[in-house]
C-alpha positions as a Markdown table, in Angstrom:
| # | Residue | x | y | z |
|---|---|---|---|---|
| 1 | Met | 0.0 | 0.0 | 0.1 |
| 2 | Lys | 1.3 | 3.4 | -1.0 |
| 3 | Thr | 1.9 | 6.1 | 1.7 |
| 4 | Thr | -1.1 | 8.5 | 2.0 |
| 5 | Ser | -0.6 | 12.3 | 2.7 |
| 6 | Thr | 0.1 | 13.5 | 6.3 |
| 7 | Val | -3.2 | 14.0 | 8.1 |
| 8 | Pro | -3.8 | 17.6 | 9.2 |
| 9 | Glu | -4.2 | 18.1 | 12.9 |
| 10 | Ile | -7.3 | 20.4 | 12.8 |
| 11 | Gly | -9.9 | 21.1 | 10.2 |
| 12 | Ala | -13.4 | 22.3 | 9.2 |
| 13 | Asp | -15.3 | 22.7 | 6.0 |
| 14 | Ile | -13.5 | 21.5 | 3.1 |
| 15 | Asp | -12.0 | 23.0 | 0.1 |
| 16 | Leu | -12.8 | 26.5 | 0.9 |
| 17 | Pro | -11.2 | 29.1 | -1.0 |
| 18 | Ser | -10.2 | 31.6 | 1.7 |
| 19 | Thr | -10.4 | 29.6 | 5.1 |
| 20 | Thr | -8.0 | 26.8 | 5.9 |
| 21 | Leu | -9.0 | 23.8 | 8.0 |
| 22 | Glu | -6.4 | 24.8 | 10.6 |
| 23 | Ala | -7.9 | 28.2 | 11.1 |
| 24 | Ser | -11.6 | 27.2 | 11.2 |
| 25 | Leu | -11.2 | 24.5 | 13.9 |
| 26 | Ala | -8.9 | 26.7 | 16.1 |
| 27 | Ala | -11.7 | 27.8 | 18.3 |
| 28 | Leu | -12.3 | 24.2 | 19.4 |
| 29 | Asp | -8.8 | 23.5 | 20.8 |
| 30 | Asp | -10.1 | 23.1 | 24.3 |
| 31 | Phe | -11.8 | 19.8 | 23.0 |
| 32 | Arg | -8.9 | 18.6 | 21.1 |
| 33 | Ile | -7.6 | 15.1 | 21.8 |
| 34 | Val | -4.1 | 14.5 | 20.9 |
| 35 | His | -2.8 | 11.4 | 22.7 |
| 36 | Pro | -2.6 | 8.5 | 20.1 |
| 37 | Asn | -4.2 | 5.9 | 22.6 |
| 38 | Asp | -7.1 | 8.3 | 23.2 |
| 39 | Val | -7.6 | 8.9 | 19.5 |
| 40 | Val | -7.6 | 5.2 | 18.9 |
| 41 | Ser | -9.7 | 4.4 | 21.7 |
| 42 | Leu | -12.4 | 6.8 | 20.7 |
| 43 | Leu | -12.4 | 5.5 | 17.0 |
| 44 | Arg | -12.7 | 2.0 | 18.2 |
| 45 | Gln | -15.8 | 3.1 | 20.1 |
| 46 | Leu | -17.4 | 4.6 | 17.1 |
| 47 | Ala | -16.5 | 1.2 | 15.3 |
| 48 | Gln | -17.9 | -0.9 | 18.1 |
| 49 | His | -21.3 | 1.0 | 18.2 |
| 50 | Ala | -21.5 | 1.5 | 14.3 |
| 51 | Asp | -22.0 | 5.2 | 15.0 |
| 52 | Pro | -22.8 | 6.8 | 11.6 |
| 53 | Leu | -20.3 | 9.5 | 10.4 |
| 54 | Asp | -20.6 | 12.1 | 7.8 |
| 55 | Ile | -17.7 | 12.8 | 5.5 |
| 56 | Ser | -17.7 | 16.2 | 3.9 |
| 57 | Phe | -15.4 | 17.2 | 1.1 |
| 58 | Gly | -15.2 | 19.5 | -2.1 |
| 59 | Arg | -16.2 | 22.9 | -2.7 |
| 60 | Arg | -20.0 | 22.0 | -3.6 |
| 61 | Gly | -20.4 | 20.3 | -0.2 |
| 62 | Ala | -20.3 | 16.7 | -1.4 |
| 63 | Arg | -20.4 | 14.0 | 1.3 |
| 64 | Ile | -20.9 | 10.4 | 2.1 |
| 65 | Val | -22.4 | 8.6 | 5.1 |
| 66 | Thr | -20.0 | 5.9 | 6.4 |
| 67 | Arg | -19.1 | 4.0 | 9.6 |
| 68 | Ile | -15.8 | 2.8 | 10.9 |
| 69 | Val | -15.4 | -1.0 | 10.5 |
| 70 | Ala | -11.9 | -1.5 | 12.0 |
| 71 | Val | -9.1 | 0.3 | 13.5 |
| 72 | Asp | -5.4 | -0.8 | 13.2 |
| 73 | Asp | -3.3 | 1.1 | 15.5 |
| 74 | Arg | 0.0 | -0.8 | 14.6 |
| 75 | Ala | -0.3 | 0.1 | 10.9 |
| 76 | Gly | -1.5 | 3.6 | 11.8 |
| 77 | Val | -4.8 | 3.3 | 9.7 |
| 78 | Phe | -8.5 | 2.7 | 10.1 |
| 79 | Tyr | -11.1 | 1.2 | 7.7 |
| 80 | Tyr | -14.4 | 2.8 | 6.9 |
| 81 | Ala | -17.5 | 1.8 | 4.7 |
| 82 | Ala | -17.6 | 3.2 | 1.2 |
| 83 | Gly | -20.6 | 5.4 | 0.3 |
| 84 | Asp | -23.6 | 4.3 | -1.9 |
| 85 | Ser | -22.7 | 6.6 | -4.8 |
| 86 | Glu | -19.7 | 5.7 | -7.0 |
| 87 | Ile | -19.5 | 9.2 | -8.0 |
| 88 | Glu | -19.1 | 10.6 | -4.5 |
| 89 | Asn | -16.8 | 7.8 | -3.6 |
| 90 | Gln | -14.5 | 8.9 | -6.4 |
| 91 | Gln | -14.6 | 12.5 | -5.4 |
| 92 | His | -13.8 | 11.3 | -1.8 |
| 93 | Gln | -10.8 | 9.3 | -3.0 |
| 94 | Glu | -9.5 | 12.4 | -4.7 |
| 95 | Ser | -9.9 | 14.9 | -2.0 |
| 96 | Gly | -7.0 | 15.6 | 0.1 |
| 97 | Glu | -9.1 | 17.1 | 3.0 |
| 98 | Asn | -11.9 | 15.2 | 4.5 |
| 99 | Leu | -13.9 | 16.3 | 7.5 |
| 100 | Phe | -15.5 | 13.3 | 9.5 |
| 101 | Ser | -18.5 | 14.4 | 11.8 |
| 102 | Gly | -20.7 | 12.4 | 14.0 |
| 103 | Met | -22.0 | 11.6 | 17.6 |
| 104 | Gln | -20.5 | 9.5 | 20.2 |
| 105 | Ser | -22.3 | 9.0 | 23.5 |
| 106 | Gly | -24.1 | 12.2 | 23.1 |
| 107 | Ala | -21.0 | 14.2 | 22.3 |
| 108 | His | -20.0 | 15.8 | 18.9 |
| 109 | Val | -17.0 | 14.4 | 17.2 |
| 110 | Gln | -14.9 | 15.7 | 14.4 |
| 111 | Phe | -11.7 | 14.9 | 12.8 |
| 112 | Val | -9.8 | 15.4 | 9.4 |
| 113 | Cys | -8.1 | 12.9 | 7.3 |
| 114 | Gly | -6.2 | 13.1 | 4.0 |
| 115 | Val | -6.4 | 11.2 | 0.9 |
| 116 | Pro | -7.8 | 7.8 | 1.3 |
| 117 | Glu | -7.3 | 4.5 | -0.5 |
| 118 | Arg | -9.8 | 1.8 | -1.8 |
| 119 | His | -9.6 | -1.5 | 0.1 |
| 120 | Val | -11.7 | -4.7 | 0.7 |
| 121 | His | -12.1 | -5.7 | 4.3 |
| 122 | Glu | -13.8 | -9.0 | 5.0 |
| 123 | Gly | -15.4 | -9.0 | 1.7 |
| 124 | Met | -16.8 | -5.3 | 2.0 |
| 125 | Pro | -15.7 | -2.2 | -0.1 |
| 126 | Val | -14.0 | 0.2 | 2.2 |
| 127 | Phe | -11.7 | 3.1 | 2.2 |
| 128 | Ile | -8.5 | 3.0 | 4.3 |
| 129 | Ser | -7.1 | 6.2 | 5.7 |
| 130 | Gln | -4.2 | 7.3 | 8.2 |
| 131 | Leu | -5.4 | 7.6 | 11.8 |
| 132 | Pro | -5.9 | 11.4 | 12.5 |
| 133 | Glu | -3.2 | 13.0 | 14.7 |
| 134 | Ser | -5.9 | 14.5 | 16.7 |
| 135 | Leu | -9.6 | 14.7 | 16.9 |
| 136 | Tyr | -12.4 | 16.9 | 18.6 |
| 137 | Arg | -14.8 | 15.6 | 21.2 |
| 138 | Met | -17.3 | 18.3 | 22.3 |
| 139 | Gln | -19.5 | 17.5 | 25.3 |
| 140 | Arg | -21.5 | 20.7 | 25.7 |
| 141 | Arg | -23.8 | 20.0 | 28.4 |
| 142 | Glu | -23.2 | 22.5 | 31.1 |
| 143 | His | -26.8 | 23.4 | 30.3 |
| 144 | Val | -29.4 | 21.0 | 29.4 |
| 145 | Arg | -30.7 | 21.6 | 25.8 |
| 146 | Phe | -34.4 | 22.0 | 25.1 |
| 147 | Glu | -36.0 | 21.1 | 21.9 |
| 148 | Thr | -38.1 | 23.8 | 20.4 |
| 149 | Pro | -41.3 | 23.4 | 18.5 |
| 150 | Ser | -40.9 | 21.6 | 15.1 |
| 151 | Leu | -44.1 | 23.0 | 13.7 |
| 152 | Asn | -44.1 | 26.5 | 13.5 |
| 153 | Pro | -40.4 | 26.8 | 14.8 |
| 154 | Tyr | -38.8 | 29.7 | 16.7 |
| 155 | Met | -36.7 | 31.8 | 14.1 |
| 156 | Cys | -33.3 | 33.5 | 14.3 |
| 157 | Thr | -32.3 | 36.1 | 11.8 |
| 158 | Ala | -28.5 | 36.9 | 11.9 |
| 159 | Thr | -25.9 | 38.7 | 9.9 |
| 160 | Leu | -23.5 | 36.4 | 8.2 |
| 161 | Pro | -19.6 | 37.2 | 7.8 |
| 162 | Asp | -20.3 | 38.5 | 4.3 |
| 163 | Gln | -23.0 | 40.9 | 5.7 |
| 164 | Arg | -25.9 | 39.0 | 4.2 |
| 165 | Arg | -28.9 | 38.5 | 6.6 |
| 166 | Ala | -30.0 | 35.1 | 6.9 |
| 167 | Ser | -32.8 | 33.3 | 8.7 |
| 168 | Phe | -32.7 | 29.9 | 10.6 |
| 169 | Cys | -35.1 | 27.6 | 12.4 |
| 170 | Val | -34.2 | 27.1 | 16.1 |
| 171 | Val | -33.8 | 23.3 | 16.7 |
| 172 | Asp | -32.8 | 23.7 | 20.5 |
| 173 | Val | -31.9 | 26.2 | 23.1 |
| 174 | Ser | -29.9 | 26.3 | 26.4 |
| 175 | Leu | -28.5 | 29.0 | 28.6 |
| 176 | Ala | -25.2 | 28.3 | 26.7 |
| 177 | Gly | -26.3 | 28.3 | 23.2 |
| 178 | Ala | -28.6 | 27.1 | 20.4 |
| 179 | Arg | -28.9 | 24.8 | 17.5 |
| 180 | Leu | -29.9 | 26.4 | 14.1 |
| 181 | Arg | -31.1 | 24.7 | 11.0 |
| 182 | Ser | -31.1 | 26.1 | 7.4 |
| 183 | Thr | -32.0 | 24.6 | 4.0 |
| 184 | Asp | -30.5 | 27.5 | 2.1 |
| 185 | Pro | -27.6 | 26.0 | -0.2 |
| 186 | Thr | -25.6 | 29.3 | 0.1 |
| 187 | Ile | -25.3 | 28.7 | 3.9 |
| 188 | Gly | -22.7 | 25.9 | 3.2 |
| 189 | Asp | -19.8 | 28.2 | 3.2 |
| 190 | Leu | -20.0 | 28.9 | 6.9 |
| 191 | Val | -17.3 | 27.1 | 8.9 |
| 192 | Ile | -16.4 | 26.4 | 12.5 |
| 193 | Gly | -15.1 | 29.4 | 14.5 |
| 194 | Met | -17.2 | 32.0 | 12.5 |
| 195 | Thr | -19.2 | 34.7 | 14.2 |
| 196 | Leu | -23.0 | 35.4 | 13.4 |
| 197 | Thr | -23.6 | 39.0 | 14.4 |
| 198 | Asp | -26.8 | 40.8 | 15.4 |
| 199 | Ala | -28.6 | 37.6 | 15.8 |
| 200 | Thr | -32.1 | 38.0 | 16.9 |
| 201 | Phe | -34.2 | 35.1 | 18.2 |
| 202 | Asp | -38.0 | 35.5 | 18.0 |
| 203 | Phe | -39.7 | 33.4 | 20.8 |
| 204 | Arg | -42.9 | 35.1 | 20.0 |
| 205 | Asp | -45.0 | 35.7 | 23.1 |
| 206 | Leu | -42.1 | 34.9 | 25.2 |
| 207 | Gly | -40.0 | 37.8 | 23.9 |
| 208 | Glu | -37.0 | 38.5 | 21.6 |
| 209 | Leu | -33.3 | 37.9 | 22.2 |
| 210 | Ala | -30.5 | 39.8 | 20.4 |
| 211 | Thr | -26.9 | 38.5 | 20.7 |
| 212 | Asp | -23.8 | 37.5 | 18.7 |
| 213 | Leu | -23.1 | 33.7 | 18.2 |
| 214 | Thr | -20.1 | 31.7 | 17.5 |
| 215 | Ile | -20.3 | 28.7 | 15.3 |
| 216 | Asn | -18.8 | 25.6 | 17.2 |
| 217 | Phe | -20.2 | 22.7 | 15.4 |
| 218 | Ile | -21.6 | 21.9 | 11.9 |
| 219 | His | -23.6 | 18.9 | 10.6 |
| 220 | Asn | -24.8 | 18.8 | 7.0 |
| 221 | Ser | -27.4 | 16.4 | 5.7 |
| 222 | His | -28.7 | 15.3 | 2.3 |
| 223 | Thr | -26.9 | 16.2 | -0.9 |
| 224 | Phe | -25.9 | 19.6 | -2.2 |
| 225 | Asn | -29.1 | 19.8 | -4.3 |
| 226 | Asp | -31.2 | 19.2 | -1.1 |
| 227 | Pro | -29.0 | 20.4 | 1.8 |
| 228 | Ile | -29.8 | 20.8 | 5.4 |
| 229 | His | -27.3 | 22.6 | 7.5 |
| 230 | His | -27.2 | 22.3 | 11.3 |
| 231 | Phe | -25.1 | 24.7 | 13.1 |
| 232 | Gly | -24.2 | 24.4 | 16.8 |
| 233 | Cys | -23.7 | 27.9 | 18.0 |
| 234 | Arg | -22.7 | 29.5 | 21.6 |
| 235 | Phe | -23.9 | 32.8 | 22.8 |
| 236 | Phe | -21.7 | 35.5 | 23.6 |
| 237 | Pro | -21.7 | 36.4 | 27.3 |
| 238 | Leu | -25.3 | 37.7 | 28.1 |
| 239 | Pro | -26.2 | 40.3 | 30.5 |
| 240 | Lys | -28.7 | 39.3 | 33.2 |
| 241 | Val | -31.7 | 40.9 | 31.5 |
| 242 | Lys | -31.2 | 38.8 | 28.3 |
| 243 | Glu | -30.4 | 35.7 | 30.4 |
| 244 | Ala | -33.7 | 36.2 | 32.1 |
| 245 | Ile | -35.5 | 35.9 | 28.7 |
| 246 | Leu | -33.8 | 32.6 | 28.0 |
| 247 | Gln | -34.7 | 31.4 | 31.5 |
| 248 | Arg | -38.3 | 32.2 | 30.6 |
| 249 | Val | -38.3 | 30.3 | 27.3 |
| 250 | Ile | -36.5 | 27.3 | 28.8 |
| 251 | Ala | -39.1 | 27.2 | 31.5 |
| 252 | Ser | -42.0 | 27.3 | 29.1 |
| 253 | Leu | -40.3 | 24.4 | 27.0 |
| 254 | Asp | -39.7 | 22.2 | 30.1 |
| 255 | Leu | -43.2 | 22.7 | 31.2 |
| 256 | Ser | -44.7 | 21.8 | 27.7 |
| 257 | Arg | -42.6 | 18.7 | 27.5 |
| 258 | Lys | -43.9 | 17.3 | 31.0 |
| 259 | Pro | -47.0 | 15.1 | 30.9 |
| 260 | Ala | -50.3 | 16.8 | 32.1 |
């Protein structure tokens, strides 16, 4: 097997023209795991539980869904399932920067790997890639998150780094941050570490909240032609009067989810 390219230590959205992988994940350094044994252990846990992983690559937001099938720490590689689309598999094989994203025991996990190779593992078509030198495991549960209404959802309107205003559905909220969803294909250029300014949350009869947000996690679903973008965002420090609005919203959501 030929030697693959060196795996970058940190990363984010793939093949962006003006934002490097290293710069876009720098904001998550507190969650970075670097010890080789810890990296291998977490990858093996993902394999053991067959946790799904998204792999994002390419300027147009191409992606495949996979799972890790084996980890060989002696050879310094891991094996993961090929996607359903041969076209996307080929694009992935040609990409030098591939962002893996998923969930592991309730925590967000992200890592970046370089150019993979085709392989067959126990009769199954797979890719083989070098072990990442580091990965990120983000367990942000200082405050419990509460899901917001899926029908007639709360909305958030914010200014993007290019000064466009964009609207998002609010998926969940806590005193620390919120998860936002968008189906706008142009939103796919956002990366981890970016700031959304003048974000206004409309909680209807419970009030409005204006603050700035930092993007700490990104998860993309479907294809480029039918995108769903999820952004885990953290609030900038809130004054007491704004925190009181969040407390009121969370109390209402907590009450609504309890049985009568």
